N, C-alpha and C positions, 0 to 999 in steps of 0.2 A: 197176654195180657199185661200191660202197663199202668203203671198207677201214680198220681201225684196227688196230696193232699194242694189243695188252691190258698186254702186257709180255716184256721181255726182259733178261734178263742170265744170270748162271751161276745164281740161283737159282730160274729160272722162264721159260718161254717160251709165248706162245699168241698166234694172230692172228685177227682178227675177217673172215670176208668175207661182204656181204652182195650178193646179187643180187635181180632179181624174181622170182625160183623157189624161192631156198633162201636160209639162213644157216648157213654152218659155218665149226666152227674149225679152224686151223691150231695143230696143236700142240696141248696140254694142260697145262702143265705147274706149273701151282697147283693147291692143294687148289680141292676143289669150288663150298665155300664162297665162295672168294674168287674164282673165275670169275664163280660167280652175280652177285658183286658188281660187278662188271668189265663183265658184262652188261647188268646192270640201267644202270650209269652212263651206258652208250649206248642206252638204251630197247630194250633187246633182253631178250624172258624166254627164262631158261634152256631151255624145254618149246619155245622155236621155232628152236635148234639142230638141225638136219636132220642133220648127220654131223661128223667129225670128222676130217681129214686129219694123217697121223702122219708124221713125218720119219726117225725112229730111236727108240730104246727107253731112251734114259739118262732116270733122274728128272726132269731139269730141263724134259721136254718131254712127259713122260706122267702126273707127280702126279695129276692130277684125273682123270683117264681112267677108274677103275675106280669113282669112286664116282657120278660125271656121266653114265656110261650105265649105271647101277644105276636111277638117279633118274628120267632123261628120254629114256632109249633111243635117241640119236643111232644111227646105222650108224658104223663107226670102219673107216675106209681106211688099209692097211696092205701092203706086202709080204710076202710069206710069212714071211721068215726074222726081220722085226720081229715080227710078231704071235706067232711061235711063242717070240720072246726077251720077247716083253709077259706074254701072257696067263698065266704062272704065278704074277706078281704081282698078278692082278686078283682082287678077291672075286665076279664074274660074270664069264657068257661074254657079251663082245658081241656085236652082229651083225656080222661081220666082212666086211669088202668087199674082197677080195684084189686087188693089180695087179701084175703084173710089173715091175719096175725095168729105165727104158729105154720103157715103153709109154706109150702117149696112149689115153684113156678118156672117158667122157663120163658128169656126174652133174647130172639136170635141166638148168640150161641153163647149165653149167661144162662147158669141156673142160679137163680135166687133164694136163699131161703131167709125167712123171717121169725123172729123171737122177740116175745116180751121184755124188757126193760123196766125197772120201776123210776121213773120219774113222772114230775106231775105236769102230767098232758093228758090227753085223753086216751090214747091209746098208744104209746111210744113203741117204737121197735127198736132192734138191733139188725143191723143188715149182713148177710154173710153171701159172696159172690165165689161163683165156679166158674172154670171155661177149660176146654181141653176135651180130648177124647180118650187121653191116656192108652192109646193102642199102639203108638210108636215114639219115637223121640222126636219127632216133628209136631206133635199133638200132644205134651206133655199138658197135667192135671193141674191147675194153679187155683188156689184159693185165699180169696180176701174179705176183710170182716172189717166192720163200722160199728165201733158200738161205744158210744158216748152220750152225755147226760142221761146218768143214772147214780143212783141213792145207795146204793148196793150193788154189790155182785152174788146172785144167786148163784148154787152150783149149777144147773140149768146153762147159764151162760161159759163156765169156765168148761163145759163140756162140748157146747158150741165152737167153740175157739180154740179148740185146743189142735186140731188140724189143718188151721190156715198158714201158708207161707207168709202174709203179711197181716199185720192185724193193726188198727187204731185203735187205741183207748185212750179215754176221759184219764185226766191226771189235774182237776180241776185246782184244787187249792191247797195251802199250806193250813193245816192246824192253828197254827199260834199266830199266824199271819191275819187270820179271818178273825179270830177273836180280839184281836189289836186294831182292828179297820176301824178309825174312827167314824167312816162315812155309810156305812152301812147301820141300821136300826137293828137291834137283837131279833126282831122277829125274820129279816131276812139273813141273818146269820145262820137261825133255825132253820130257816126253809132249804139253804143252801148246806149246811150239813147233814139234812133230817134224810129219811131211809128213801125220799122220794124226791131229793135233790141230788148232788152232784158225788163223784168220787173226790176223793183227798189223795194226795201224792204217794200216803201210804198205804190207803184203800187199794190204789192202782197198784202198788208193788205187791202187798200181799195176793191179789188176784194174779197177775204174775206167777210168782213165786209158787203158788199153791197147784200149779196144772205141772206135772212129771212128764217129761218126755213130749214138751209140745213140740210141732213140726217148724214153729217162726224160721224165718230167716231175718225179719228187719219186723220191729216193732214200735209203731209212731207213738209217742204221747202226746197225746191232743187237749183242744178246749181249755189251754192254761188260763187262768184268771188275771188280767192285768196289773188289779190292785192286790189280788190277797195268795199271789204265786209268783215265782223268779225262777231261773234256769240256775242259778244257786243254791235254794231251794229244792226244787228236783234231784238235783246233782246228790245234794248230800242224801238223799232219802234212798235212791236208786243205786249210790255207788257200790254196795257189797255185791249186789244183786248183778249190776253191770261184768263184776271182773268173777262170774263165777256162771255163766251162759254162754253158750255158743252161737245168741242169735244178738244183732245190731240192735241198742235202742236207741232210737234218736228223740230229741224235744223240739217239736214246733213251737216256734216262737207265736204269743200272740199275734195273729192278723197274717201271719207270713208262712208260707206253704214250701213244699218241697219241690225237688224235679219230676220230670216225668220219667219213670224208671221200670224197668222189667219189674214183674213180681216174682 
């Protein structure tokens, strides 16, 4: 399994997952043209994408689906409420592959688990991907989880992500920067910091610190607000945790991604 965050911020989110038998996107929150450019930077042709897995219907997670699905024809996986919310926004009808939230299913050599997350969308989910047979050294079991856009982290989420090798988790805002932001009205600030909004830096840190003996080798802090967060704020919040854990914690700058690398 290889994985790359193509980009992650309030303006767009997408990840690329590559296994022996498939290449898939996790969300597609950039224009088709930009997605194509991001893929080509990682030596992947857009027509090689077999499927898109959608976490929820907000624009920064689906912006490229309409044109990308029309041009290249990938299957689009979503739960029924998310697909119903997205379809009226599309110029075509993609090949929907519907799953029930909380279910586990297979696609090619991937096993996918979906789980509910608290966010202000119709039926938002986190996703966990597993590949490998685990029966020999040439097919080890590898797991990756994508958990962004959640207002708080219930214990059920901690249980889901404990055994993954690579974790993508939201660290959206610094509470003081959000409070001081002059451009966001009070109601929007309440939405962002509410129980169906986004995770703050400190809440993301608390989630990671609450999990004993995780399997993680890499943790990506993603979906940083460009106005209400900064690398410095993240570094300050996570400084003591970074110094006490055996896994790497990497910050994804707003709108930028990571290199394609083994999970």
